[in-house]
Backbone bond lengths (Angstrom), bond angles and torsions (degrees), N, CA, C in turn:
res aa  C-N    CA-C-N  psi(-1)  N-CA   C-N-CA  omega(-1)  CA-C   N-CA-C  phi
1 X - - - 1.444 - - 1.536 109.48 -
2 X 1.320 114.75 137.63 1.477 122.14 179.51 1.502 111.64 -83.18
3 X 1.318 117.12 166.58 1.477 117.40 169.96 1.448 113.61 -60.32
4 X 1.317 119.01 -35.12 1.461 120.55 177.15 1.511 110.98 -64.86
5 X 1.265 118.57 -41.18 1.516 123.44 178.48 1.525 107.13 -61.58
6 X 1.350 117.17 -47.97 1.485 120.31 -177.86 1.494 110.46 -58.54
7 X 1.347 115.96 -41.21 1.453 122.64 -179.62 1.499 110.63 -64.13
8 X 1.309 115.87 -46.40 1.475 118.37 179.82 1.530 113.11 -64.05
9 X 1.218 117.57 -39.85 1.481 121.63 175.18 1.552 108.70 -57.76
10 X 1.333 117.66 -50.82 1.457 121.69 177.46 1.562 111.01 -55.59
11 X 1.308 116.05 -50.74 1.490 118.57 179.60 1.482 111.47 -57.94
12 X 1.329 118.61 -43.14 1.441 119.12 -176.81 1.550 114.09 -77.48
13 X 1.248 118.80 -12.67 1.462 121.58 -179.93 1.546 113.31 -112.22
14 X 1.266 115.60 -85.99 1.484 123.76 -174.89 1.563 110.85 -58.28
15 X 1.342 117.40 -51.32 1.435 118.77 -177.19 1.590 110.94 -67.30
16 X 1.311 115.38 -45.32 1.466 120.04 177.96 1.594 109.25 -56.79
17 X 1.232 118.81 -49.28 1.455 122.37 -179.96 1.451 114.14 -61.84
18 X 1.325 115.72 -38.49 1.524 120.06 176.85 1.446 111.34 -66.73
19 X 1.367 117.36 -40.79 1.447 118.43 177.79 1.489 115.14 -66.94
20 X 1.368 117.54 -37.15 1.424 119.12 174.82 1.507 112.36 -67.23
21 X 1.314 117.10 -38.84 1.467 120.02 175.05 1.533 111.21 -60.85
22 X 1.322 115.99 -45.49 1.527 120.52 179.84 1.542 108.25 -61.76
23 X 1.248 121.48 -41.72 1.426 125.55 177.51 1.561 110.78 -58.92
24 X 1.274 112.97 -36.29 1.500 119.48 -179.58 1.480 114.59 -90.34
25 X 1.385 115.26 9.77 1.450 119.55 171.61 1.544 114.80 96.09
26 X 1.350 119.33 9.49 1.393 121.80 -179.83 1.532 109.37 -116.31
27 X 1.361 114.46 103.60 1.449 116.98 -177.00 1.551 115.14 -86.24
28 X 1.383 116.79 -6.98 1.398 120.07 -177.71 1.495 117.93 -57.61
29 X 1.344 122.02 -44.08 1.470 121.49 174.32 1.473 113.78 -60.50
30 X 1.356 119.21 -40.52 1.475 125.09 178.28 1.523 107.87 -61.20
31 X 1.308 115.62 -45.92 1.466 118.74 -175.80 1.556 112.39 -61.37
32 X 1.351 114.30 -34.12 1.508 114.31 -179.34 1.471 113.06 -74.87
33 X 1.292 120.87 -8.12 1.436 125.26 172.82 1.504 114.23 -74.97
34 X 1.267 116.78 -24.33 1.525 120.95 179.85 1.533 111.83 -73.84
35 X 1.251 117.65 146.75 1.506 121.39 176.72 1.520 110.88 -67.10
36 X 1.291 112.42 148.09 1.480 122.79 177.93 1.522 109.82 -88.09
37 X 1.304 118.94 -5.67 1.447 125.39 -175.04 1.458 110.17 -111.35
38 X 1.320 115.61 132.25 1.447 124.25 179.14 1.514 108.40 -68.08
39 X 1.314 120.02 149.18 1.394 130.40 -1.00 1.487 111.42 -83.88
40 X 1.372 114.27 142.42 1.465 117.31 177.61 1.531 106.02 -141.68
41 X 1.349 116.39 146.66 1.473 119.00 -178.57 1.546 112.39 -153.53
42 X 1.237 113.30 159.32 1.476 122.06 175.77 1.464 107.73 -130.21
43 X 1.326 118.98 126.58 1.439 121.85 173.97 1.551 104.97 -112.66
44 X 1.305 115.11 109.45 1.441 120.31 -174.97 1.470 115.19 -128.27
45 X 1.335 113.78 159.91 1.464 119.10 176.71 1.517 114.82 -63.19
46 X 1.318 113.88 -36.28 1.438 120.49 -177.21 1.525 112.39 -83.10
47 X 1.362 113.94 -42.63 1.453 118.91 -175.13 1.539 110.02 -167.80
48 X 1.282 117.81 148.24 1.472 126.44 -179.84 1.514 107.80 -102.11
49 X 1.320 118.64 154.56 1.452 127.36 171.86 1.512 108.59 -142.01
50 X 1.376 116.08 135.73 1.452 119.34 -174.19 1.564 111.98 -126.62
51 X 1.309 119.21 22.06 1.412 122.02 171.65 1.558 107.45 -157.31
52 X 1.350 113.86 168.49 1.521 115.34 175.89 1.492 109.86 -63.00
53 X 1.275 124.09 -41.25 1.449 121.05 174.96 1.477 115.20 -57.93
54 X 1.343 117.50 -45.67 1.524 120.15 175.89 1.445 111.08 -62.36
55 X 1.297 116.33 -38.92 1.513 121.80 -178.63 1.546 107.03 -63.11
56 X 1.310 120.77 -45.89 1.408 122.95 178.85 1.502 111.86 -62.50
57 X 1.322 115.84 -42.60 1.504 120.47 173.95 1.562 113.07 -59.12
58 X 1.340 111.43 -43.53 1.503 116.27 -177.83 1.547 107.54 -62.17
59 X 1.340 118.64 -51.45 1.445 118.49 -178.20 1.533 113.97 -64.35
60 X 1.277 117.58 -35.57 1.475 122.84 177.89 1.533 107.00 -64.09
61 X 1.285 116.59 -44.08 1.514 116.92 -178.22 1.468 109.13 -71.64
62 X 1.343 120.44 -33.70 1.479 121.74 177.16 1.554 108.35 -65.44
63 X 1.278 119.68 -42.71 1.464 120.03 -179.10 1.515 108.94 -64.98
64 X 1.343 120.63 -44.51 1.431 121.45 178.81 1.471 116.78 -63.87
65 X 1.354 114.56 -37.77 1.520 121.41 -175.67 1.494 111.78 -78.76
66 X 1.377 114.23 -18.89 1.493 118.17 -176.96 1.452 113.07 80.50
67 X 1.448 118.48 15.49 1.399 121.43 179.66 1.508 108.11 -82.82
């Protein structure tokens, strides 16, 4: 399997499932896709995060707000 094939499998499974869950109000699967190792960031329309602590706060706020 090539790197491209591996990537497409990931996009069609884990990423797709996380996006559907996020759309349905569950940010937890999307959160698990982010690295646990710094540096990590999210550039978003609603809010940005530039560290693991900020990322955790972002996803916790997203879950609570239903976004």
